[in-house]
N, C-alpha and C positions, 0 to 999 in steps of 0.2 A: 131581381135578375137584370142583367145588362148584356147587351150584345157586344161580343169581342170581334173587332174587325180583323184581328190577326188570325184567330183560329176559326172565325165565322160561325160562332155558336153563342147561345145564351148561357151565361155562366153566373154564378154567385161571386161577386167581387170579394177579395180578401185583402186585408191590410196586414202585411207581415211585419211584426216588430222584431228588429234584430238587436239583441243585447250586445252582440259583438260590435256592431256598428255604433251603438249608443256609447259603449264604454270607450271605444277608439276615438269617437268624436269628442267626448269629455276630456280624454287624455290629451288630445291634440290642443284643445283650448287651454287646459291647465299648463301644458308645456309652453305655450305662447305667453301666458300670464307669468310663469316662473322666470322666463328669460327676460321679461320686460321690467319686473319689479326690482327695486333697488335693494341692495343688501343692508341689513340692519344689525346694530350692535345687540348681542344676546343679553347684555346686562341692563341697558337703559332704553332699548328699542329706538335708538336715534340713527339718523342717516348722516350725521355730521362727522365726516372722516377727515383726518389730518395726519401729519407726520408726528412720530413719537418725539418728545422733547429730548434734546441732546443732554446727556449727563456729563457734567463737568465736575472734576474733583474739587472739593471745598476744603480749605484748611480748617482744622478743628476749632480754632478760635473764631472763625468767621461763619460757623455753621450752627444750626439748631435742627430740631426735628419737627415735622408737621404734626399738629395735634390730632389730625384726623386719619391720615394714611401712614404716618410713621416714617416717611422717607426723609432723607437728609436734604435740607434746603439752606440757602444763604440766610444770614441773620437779618438783613435789611429788607427782604421781600415781604410784601403785604399779602400775597396770594401764593399758595403752594403751586409749584411748576408741574406737579404730577396730578393732583386731584382738583386743583383750582379753588379750593376753599380759602376763605379769609383767615389770616393768622392773628389778627389783632382784635 
């Protein structure tokens, strides 16, 4: 028993746990976390973003196809401009 100065009585103290407050508090911190985290690629989980390579038409005699992704690339390149894998 403790004495309450507000109601001037001896009372049994209670600690009220509020699930609503708890869930709201967690939601608030999750929202902060979500806003601050960087976006990731769904395929490789990377944060390395860049511009998409520009596609330039290649003459049929000057072209070949990537062994890995199958896209058309120039004959003289060592790495595919789409997937980045070595061609030799």
